[in-house]
C-alpha positions as CSV (number, residue, x, y, z in Angstrom):
1,M,9.4,41.4,-58.5
2,I,12.6,42.8,-59.3
3,D,13.2,46.6,-58.5
4,M,13.9,47.8,-62.1
5,K,15.6,50.8,-61.0
6,K,18.5,48.9,-59.6
7,A,21.6,48.1,-61.5
8,W,23.0,45.0,-59.7
9,W,20.6,42.5,-61.5
10,K,21.5,43.8,-64.8
11,I,25.1,43.5,-64.2
12,L,24.3,39.9,-62.8
13,C,22.5,39.4,-66.2
14,V,25.4,40.3,-68.3
15,V,27.8,38.4,-66.3
16,I,25.8,35.2,-66.5
17,L,25.1,35.4,-70.2
18,L,28.7,36.0,-71.0
19,Y,29.5,33.0,-69.0
20,T,26.8,31.0,-70.8
21,L,28.0,32.0,-74.2
22,I,31.6,31.2,-73.5
23,Q,31.0,27.9,-71.9
24,G,28.2,27.0,-74.3
25,L,30.5,27.5,-77.4
26,T,33.9,26.5,-75.9
27,G,33.1,24.4,-72.9
28,V,33.4,20.7,-72.5
29,V,30.3,18.7,-73.2
30,P,29.5,14.9,-73.2
31,R,29.8,13.2,-76.4
32,Q,26.4,11.5,-77.2
33,P,25.4,9.6,-80.3
34,I,23.3,11.7,-82.7
35,L,23.4,14.8,-80.6
36,N,27.3,15.3,-80.7
37,E,27.8,19.0,-80.6
38,T,24.3,20.1,-80.7
39,I,24.0,19.3,-77.2
40,R,25.3,22.8,-76.5
41,N,21.9,24.1,-77.7
42,V,20.5,23.1,-74.3
43,Y,22.0,26.2,-72.9
44,F,20.0,28.3,-75.3
45,H,16.8,26.5,-76.4
46,V,15.7,25.4,-73.1
47,P,16.4,28.6,-71.0
48,L,14.5,30.6,-73.5
49,W,11.6,28.7,-72.9
50,F,12.0,29.0,-69.3
51,G,12.2,32.6,-69.8
52,M,9.2,32.9,-71.9
53,M,7.1,31.0,-69.3
54,T,8.3,33.4,-66.6
55,L,7.3,36.3,-68.7
56,M,4.0,34.9,-69.6
57,T,3.4,34.3,-65.8
58,A,4.2,37.9,-65.0
59,S,2.0,39.1,-68.1
60,M,-1.0,37.1,-66.7
61,W,-0.5,38.5,-63.1
62,F,-0.6,42.0,-64.2
63,A,-3.5,41.3,-66.4
64,I,-5.2,40.0,-63.1
65,K,-4.2,43.0,-61.2
66,Y,-5.7,45.3,-63.9
67,L,-9.0,43.6,-63.8
68,R,-8.9,44.0,-60.0
69,N,-7.9,47.9,-59.8
70,G,-8.0,49.3,-63.3
71,R,-4.5,50.9,-63.2
72,V,-3.2,51.6,-66.6
73,E,0.3,50.8,-65.3
74,D,-0.7,47.1,-64.8
75,D,-1.9,46.9,-68.4
76,E,1.3,48.5,-69.7
77,Y,3.4,45.8,-67.7
78,S,1.1,43.1,-69.0
79,V,1.3,43.8,-72.6
80,E,5.1,44.5,-72.6
81,F,6.0,41.3,-70.6
82,A,3.6,39.3,-73.1
83,N,5.5,41.1,-76.1
84,V,8.8,39.8,-74.8
85,A,7.6,36.5,-73.9
86,I,6.3,35.9,-77.5
87,F,9.7,37.3,-78.7
88,F,11.6,34.7,-76.5
89,G,9.1,32.0,-77.6
90,I,9.8,32.5,-81.2
91,L,13.6,32.4,-80.5
92,G,13.1,29.1,-78.6
93,F,11.1,27.7,-81.5
94,M,13.8,28.6,-84.0
95,T,16.5,27.2,-81.8
96,G,14.5,24.1,-81.4
97,S,13.8,23.7,-85.2
98,L,17.5,24.1,-85.8
99,W,18.3,21.4,-83.3
100,G,15.5,19.3,-84.7
101,Q,17.1,19.5,-88.3
102,F,20.5,18.2,-86.9
103,T,19.1,15.6,-84.7
104,W,15.8,14.3,-86.5
105,G,16.6,15.3,-89.9
106,D,13.6,17.6,-90.2
107,W,13.1,21.3,-89.5
108,L,9.5,20.8,-88.3
109,P,8.5,17.3,-87.9
110,K,4.9,16.5,-87.3
111,D,5.4,16.0,-83.6
112,P,2.7,16.7,-81.0
113,K,4.9,19.0,-78.9
114,I,6.0,21.1,-81.9
115,I,2.4,21.3,-83.2
116,A,1.2,22.3,-79.8
117,V,3.9,25.2,-79.6
118,E,2.8,26.4,-82.9
119,V,-0.8,26.5,-81.8
120,G,0.0,28.1,-78.4
121,L,2.1,30.8,-80.1
122,L,-0.6,31.7,-82.5
123,I,-3.0,31.9,-79.6
124,Y,-0.7,34.5,-77.9
125,A,-0.3,36.3,-81.2
126,S,-4.1,36.6,-81.3
127,Y,-3.8,38.8,-78.0
128,F,-2.0,41.5,-80.0
129,I,-4.4,41.3,-82.8
130,L,-7.2,41.9,-80.3
131,R,-5.6,44.8,-78.8
132,S,-5.2,46.5,-82.1
133,S,-8.9,46.1,-82.9
134,F,-10.1,48.7,-80.3
135,E,-9.7,52.3,-79.9
136,D,-11.0,52.7,-76.6
137,E,-8.0,52.3,-74.2
138,Q,-10.1,51.1,-71.3
139,R,-12.1,48.5,-73.3
140,K,-8.8,47.4,-75.0
141,A,-7.1,46.8,-71.7
142,R,-10.0,45.1,-70.0
143,L,-10.8,42.6,-72.8
144,S,-7.2,42.1,-73.7
145,A,-6.6,41.2,-69.9
146,I,-9.4,38.6,-69.8
147,Y,-8.0,37.1,-73.1
148,N,-4.5,37.3,-71.7
149,I,-5.7,34.9,-68.7
150,F,-7.5,32.6,-71.2
151,A,-4.3,32.4,-73.3
152,F,-2.1,31.5,-70.4
153,A,-4.6,28.9,-69.0
154,T,-4.7,27.4,-72.6
155,F,-1.0,27.5,-73.2
156,L,0.2,25.5,-70.1
157,P,-1.8,22.4,-70.8
158,L,-1.4,22.7,-74.6
159,V,2.3,22.8,-74.4
160,W,3.3,21.0,-71.2
161,I,0.6,18.4,-70.5
162,L,-1.1,17.1,-73.7
163,P,2.3,16.2,-75.6
164,R,3.1,14.0,-72.6
165,L,0.0,11.9,-73.1
166,T,0.9,11.1,-76.8
167,D,3.8,9.7,-78.6
168,S,6.5,12.4,-79.2
169,L,10.1,12.8,-80.4
170,H,10.8,15.5,-77.9
171,P,12.4,14.8,-74.8
172,G,10.4,14.5,-71.6
173,N,7.0,13.9,-73.6
174,G,5.2,10.5,-74.7
175,G,7.4,8.3,-72.7
176,N,10.5,9.8,-74.0
177,P,12.9,10.6,-71.1
178,A,13.6,14.1,-70.2
179,F,16.7,15.4,-71.9
180,G,18.8,15.9,-68.8
181,K,18.2,12.5,-67.2
182,Y,20.6,10.6,-69.4
183,D,22.6,13.2,-71.4
184,M,23.4,16.1,-69.4
185,D,26.3,15.7,-66.7
186,N,27.2,17.9,-63.6
187,H,29.4,20.1,-65.7
188,M,26.7,21.0,-68.1
189,R,24.3,21.6,-65.0
190,M,26.8,24.2,-63.9
191,V,26.1,26.2,-67.1
192,F,22.5,25.1,-67.8
193,Y,21.1,26.6,-64.4
194,P,22.8,29.8,-64.6
195,A,21.6,30.1,-68.1
196,I,18.0,30.0,-67.1
197,I,18.6,32.8,-64.8
198,G,20.7,34.9,-67.3
199,W,18.2,34.6,-70.1
200,T,15.2,35.3,-67.8
201,L,16.8,38.1,-66.5
202,L,17.4,39.5,-70.0
203,G,13.8,39.1,-70.8
204,V,12.9,41.1,-67.6
205,W,15.4,43.7,-68.6
206,I,14.0,44.1,-72.1
207,S,10.4,44.3,-70.8
208,S,11.3,46.9,-68.4
209,L,12.9,49.1,-71.2
210,R,9.7,48.7,-73.1
211,I,7.6,49.6,-70.2
212,R,9.5,52.8,-69.7
213,I,9.2,53.7,-73.3
214,R,5.4,53.1,-73.2
215,I,4.9,55.2,-70.0
216,I,6.8,57.9,-71.5
217,E,4.9,57.9,-74.6
218,R,1.6,58.0,-72.6
219,L,2.6,60.9,-70.5
220,K,3.8,62.8,-73.6
221,S,0.4,62.3,-75.3
């Protein structure tokens, strides 16, 4: 886990995201049929989902830690990583929907991958509804930690495995080749891989700020 008190990774995050934005909006991209300039969205839509999965994994890890030792700090880490993961998931869904409108002619086509994502995000949204249903802090933390683990275990096969077993418009699913296999050149990879790091670091940064706020509020109460 990154030492959240250090500054180097925050500077790295800013530098990478500036590089991503500049190259993403003005850099050279391959001219592909149908995709055209929308191929630039690969620097935003896909890395946001990578960041989301990293944050969900961290949230699940701290949920397990809380169930093992009962430390309130682990619950605070878990809930805030989940908060930002859902935020990234919504951003990823929105950028994907925008991309779909330009390439498929539909904001929300009835596609197994998109339906699975919608269900997965709703499952995680229920995590926060569950937390708001209890006033006892220990009970809230314990039950939500159990649900967090369940949500993570459900989200992975729902979003990443099941769509691959059916027909799908989405690249990398249902026999449809992964996007980068044919469309992404080496120049794009020099932006795409740093973009994954940059967006993920941003998610960790936002989570760390929210965690600090939550801890301060707890100590003041």
